[in-house]
Structures are given as C-alpha cells and as structure tokens.
C-alpha positions in Angstrom: 0.0 0.0 0.0 2.8 2.4 0.9 4.7 1.6 -2.3 1.6 2.3 -4.4 1.3 5.7 -2.6 4.9 6.6 -3.4 4.5 5.6 -7.0 1.4 7.7 -7.3 3.3 10.6 -5.7 6.1 10.2 -8.3 3.6 10.3 -11.2 2.0 13.5 -9.7 5.4 15.2 -9.4 6.3 14.2 -13.0 2.9 15.4 -14.3 3.3 18.7 -12.4 6.8 19.0 -13.8 5.7 18.5 -17.4 3.0 21.2 -16.9 5.5 23.6 -15.4 8.1 23.0 -18.1 5.4 23.5 -20.8 4.3 26.8 -19.1 7.9 27.9 -18.8 8.1 27.5 -22.6 6.0 30.6 -22.8 9.3 32.4 -22.2 10.2 31.5 -25.8 7.6 34.1 -26.9 9.6 36.9 -25.4 12.7 35.6 -27.1 11.1 35.4 -30.5 9.0 38.6 -30.1 11.3 41.0 -28.3 10.2 44.6 -27.9 11.4 47.0 -30.7 11.3 50.6 -31.8 11.3 52.4 -35.1 13.9 54.9 -33.7 15.9 55.5 -30.6 13.3 58.0 -29.4 10.3 56.2 -30.8 7.6 54.5 -28.7 8.2 50.9 -27.7 6.4 48.3 -29.8 5.5 45.1 -27.9 2.6 42.7 -27.5 -0.3 43.1 -28.3 1.3 45.2 -31.1 3.9 43.9 -33.5 5.9 45.2 -36.4 4.8 44.1 -39.8 8.3 42.4 -40.2 7.7 40.2 -37.1 5.9 36.8 -37.0 2.1 37.1 -36.9 2.1 35.3 -33.5 4.0 38.3 -32.0 0.9 40.5 -32.1 -2.9 40.5 -31.9 -5.0 40.7 -35.1 -5.4 44.3 -36.3 -2.6 45.7 -34.1 0.1 45.7 -36.8 2.5 48.7 -37.0 5.2 49.6 -39.4 8.3 51.9 -39.6 8.4 54.8 -42.2 11.5 55.9 -44.0 11.6 58.8 -41.5 11.6 56.2 -38.7 8.1 57.1 -37.5 5.8 54.5 -36.1 2.9 54.0 -38.6 -0.5 52.5 -38.1 -2.9 51.7 -41.0 -6.3 52.6 -39.5 -9.4 51.4 -41.3 -11.0 54.9 -41.3 -8.1 57.3 -40.7 -5.8 55.6 -43.2 -2.1 56.0 -42.5 -1.4 57.5 -39.1 1.7 58.4 -37.2 1.7 56.9 -33.7 3.0 59.4 -31.2 2.5 57.4 -28.0 1.3 54.0 -26.7 0.1 53.3 -23.1 0.1 49.6 -22.5 -1.3 50.0 -19.0 -4.6 51.6 -20.0 -4.8 50.4 -23.6 -4.5 53.8 -25.4 -2.5 55.2 -28.3 -2.2 58.7 -29.8 -2.3 59.0 -33.5 -2.0 61.8 -36.2 -3.7 61.2 -39.5 -1.3 61.5 -42.5 -3.6 61.2 -45.4 -4.0 64.4 -47.4 -7.8 64.5 -47.0 -7.3 64.6 -43.2 -4.6 67.4 -43.2 -6.7 70.2 -44.8 -8.8 71.0 -41.7 -8.1 68.0 -39.4 -10.2 69.2 -36.5 -13.3 69.4 -38.7 -12.8 65.8 -39.9 -12.1 64.4 -36.4 -15.1 66.1 -34.9 -17.6 64.8 -37.6 -16.3 61.3 -38.3 -17.1 58.1 -36.4 -13.6 56.5 -35.8 -14.9 53.3 -34.2 -13.8 50.0 -35.8 -13.9 46.3 -34.7 -10.5 46.9 -32.9 -10.1 50.6 -32.3 -12.5 52.9 -30.3 -12.1 56.6 -29.6 -11.1 57.1 -25.9 -14.3 58.7 -24.6 -13.7 57.6 -21.0 -10.2 58.6 -19.8 -9.4 61.5 -22.2 -9.9 65.2 -21.8 -13.0 66.6 -23.6 -13.3 69.9 -25.5 -16.2 71.7 -27.2 -16.3 73.7 -30.5 -17.9 77.1 -29.9 -19.0 79.8 -32.3 -18.9 83.5 -31.6 -20.0 86.4 -33.7 -16.9 88.4 -32.9 -13.3 87.6 -32.1 -12.5 87.2 -28.5 -9.9 89.3 -26.7 -7.1 87.6 -24.8 -8.7 88.1 -21.3 -11.8 86.3 -22.5 -9.8 83.1 -23.1 -8.4 82.6 -19.6 -11.2 80.5 -18.1 -11.8 79.9 -14.4 -8.5 78.3 -13.5 -5.8 81.0 -13.2 -2.2 79.8 -13.8 -3.2 76.9 -16.0 -3.1 78.8 -19.3 -6.0 79.7 -21.6 -9.1 77.5 -21.6 -10.1 78.7 -25.1 -7.9 78.4 -28.2 -8.6 80.0 -31.5 -10.1 81.3 -33.7 -9.5 78.3 -35.9 -8.7 79.7 -39.3 -10.1 76.8 -41.5 -13.5 77.0 -39.7 -13.8 80.7 -39.2 -14.7 83.7 -41.5 -15.6 87.4 -41.1 -19.0 86.7 -39.6 -18.2 83.7 -37.3 -15.2 82.8 -35.2 -14.8 79.2 -34.1 -12.9 78.2 -30.9 -11.9 75.1 -29.1 -12.9 75.3 -25.5 -12.0 73.1 -22.5 -15.0 70.9 -21.8 -14.8 71.4 -18.1 -15.3 75.2 -18.4 -18.8 76.7 -18.0 -20.3 78.5 -20.9 -21.1 81.6 -18.8 -17.4 82.7 -19.1 -18.0 83.4 -22.8 -20.0 86.4 -24.3 -23.7 85.7 -24.6 -23.5 85.4 -28.4 -21.3 82.4 -28.2 -22.8 78.9 -28.7 -21.6 75.3 -28.7 -21.6 73.8 -32.3 -20.0 70.5 -31.4 -19.1 68.8 -28.1 -17.3 65.7 -26.9 -14.1 66.4 -29.0 -11.3 64.2 -27.6 -8.0 65.7 -26.7 -4.8 63.6 -27.1 -3.9 61.9 -23.8 -0.7 62.7 -22.0 0.8 59.4 -20.8 3.8 61.0 -19.1 2.8 61.2 -15.4 5.6 63.6 -14.7 4.5 66.2 -17.2 1.7 68.8 -16.8 0.5 69.4 -20.4 -1.8 72.4 -20.5 -5.1 72.4 -22.4 -3.7 74.9 -24.9 -0.9 72.5 -25.8 -3.3 69.6 -26.4 -5.7 71.9 -28.3 -3.1 73.1 -30.7 -2.1 69.5 -31.5 -5.7 68.7 -32.4 -6.2 71.9 -34.4 -2.9 71.6 -36.3 -2.6 67.8 -36.8 -5.9 66.2 -35.8 -4.1 64.2 -33.1 -6.5 62.0 -31.2 -6.5 59.1 -28.7 -7.8 55.6 -29.5 -8.2 52.5 -27.3 -7.9 48.9 -28.6 -10.0 45.9 -27.8 -9.2 42.2 -28.7 -11.0 39.2 -27.1 -8.9 37.0 -24.8 -6.1 39.5 -24.9 -7.0 43.1 -23.9 -8.2 42.6 -20.3 -5.4 40.1 -19.5 -2.7 42.4 -20.9 -4.0 45.5 -19.3 -4.1 43.8 -15.9 -0.6 42.4 -16.5 0.9 45.7 -17.5 -0.6 47.6 -14.6 1.1 45.1 -12.3 4.5 45.8 -13.9 4.7 42.5 -15.9 5.0 41.8 -19.6 2.2 40.3 -21.7 2.6 37.6 -24.3 0.6 35.2 -26.3 0.4 31.4 -26.2 -0.3 29.8 -29.6 -1.2 26.5 -27.8 -3.8 28.0 -25.5 -4.8 30.7 -28.0 -4.9 33.4 -25.4 -2.7 36.1 -23.8 -0.7 35.4 -20.7 1.3 37.3 -18.1 5.1 36.6 -18.1 6.0 34.2 -15.3 8.8 34.9 -12.9 11.9 32.7 -12.8 13.6 30.8 -15.5 13.0 27.6 -17.3 16.2 26.1 -16.0 15.2 26.8 -12.4 11.8 25.3 -12.8 13.1 22.0 -14.3 16.0 21.8 -11.8 13.7 22.1 -8.9 11.4 19.4 -10.3 14.3 17.0 -10.9 15.6 17.6 -7.4 12.3 16.7 -5.9 11.9 13.7 -8.1 15.3 12.3 -7.2 14.6 12.7 -3.4 11.4 10.8 -3.7 13.0 8.1 -5.8 15.8 7.6 -3.3 13.3 7.4 -0.5 11.3 4.8 -2.4 14.4 2.7 -3.1 15.5 2.9 0.5 12.1 1.8 1.9 11.8 -1.1 -0.5 15.1 -2.5 0.9 14.1 -2.3 4.5 
C-alpha cells in the first residue's frame, strides 16, 4: 500500500513538472518577439502590437505597426488611413495618432469632430481622455476672455480656428470642463465631446492649450484597442508591472511568469530524485 502511494506521488510530481516545463516554454515568446522601436526615441512596440516584419504570432489581429522611411511608427487605421503613432500606453490600452492622409490634413479638427472613428478593434477614448467643445462666436475674443476659471493653468479657449472661421463667425476650441457663462452671450456650442490627445507621461503637466493646438494643427486623437482573450489580460498584466505575451497553444494572452525555465526544471528534478531515493530505501528495509 505504501509503495503504491509513493508511485502515485512520483507520477504526480512528473505530471506537475511537465506542466510547469510547458508553461515555462511561454518564455520563448519573449525571445522570439522581443520589444522593438522604429527609432531610438520612438515609442516601444511590444505585444499586443507587433511590427509588420515580425511573425504574426507576436501580435494581436489588427494591431500591426510599421516603420516609415523617416523612422516614424505607422498605423494603418481602417478609417483614418495611414497614421503616425506618437504614444502608446500599455497600462490603459490607449494610443495617440496623427492622420497622415491628405484628406485629413486640410482641416483636421473638422474631420475628427464629424467622423465616427470606431472599428472592430479601435475605439475613440471617450472615458479617460480630456474633452473639448467647439464654440462659435459672432466676434473675435480678446485675450482676457480666453483665460477661463483656473488662473495659472493657461488659456481654456484656443482660436479662432482659421479653417473653420470667417468674417461673420469665429470658431474656438474650449476646455469641456469650463462653464459657458465665461463666454460672451452670443457664443454657442456647435460640437461637443471632442477628444484631446492623452498625456501618458505622469511627470509632465501638459496644458489644455498644448493639447488643443495638437488637435487643431494635426488632428491628433487618442484611441483605445479591444481584442477578445487579450486586452483585459494584458492591461491587468501591464498595470502590475509585468510583460504580456501570447500562447499559440492556449490561444490566449498570458502574463510573463517569474523565474527561468532552468530553475523550474532543476527544482522538479531535485524533488523527483529525493522521492525516488526514499522509495528505493524503503523497498530494501
């Protein structure tokens, strides 16, 4: 009876060892799909994104990036077309993009504010981002009328926007957190809920005016991504300071395990040998 118990324990340890060794093989993913950049100063590209030159298993479907001749990071968005990626936040699943297609560069803010950018993978970041409103006034505002209610934080109103304004109407971009009563009575909101590009650097304090000018001049906006069996796992993984990868066997994302493959197997073999020696010793008593 005791011998049968020891044999069963041996098989359990071996089975556990096989499972751990297989799991530790996930580390091959990070060897084959190492993070990369298009330039020294460029944003890091890692799972769930991948470069077009990397194996398909290194990234999620629809999250393929490329490097331009100028060493910019490029995304081909189904609606925006070719875009320059200016930042990626893997902890919260957001990326900032600037449309490069000529049709988007003529008056980018107008296109951004009137186009539905949602796709099966990318969604405008309407939750965590800063919101602005387009307002129309019958006269041009003087500088003191643009300061808003928060002294020391720069102007809360930027404009007039030349490609949207004329001699009878002046269009401005206004911080969405500001009340309308700070504006002259003739000013009205013509479009609301315009997304400002997110600032992922927690050490910086980017003013509304800086974000507004990036939207007005370049149409820069923030998108989030969503891929089944990957997004939630990876976001949770990144927020806890770990790297996210993909298992082709399990067909899902996983969080990088701590420790090395050699240590796992060595520990298992040590345990196996100890039990085996104990078994041999007991059988000769």
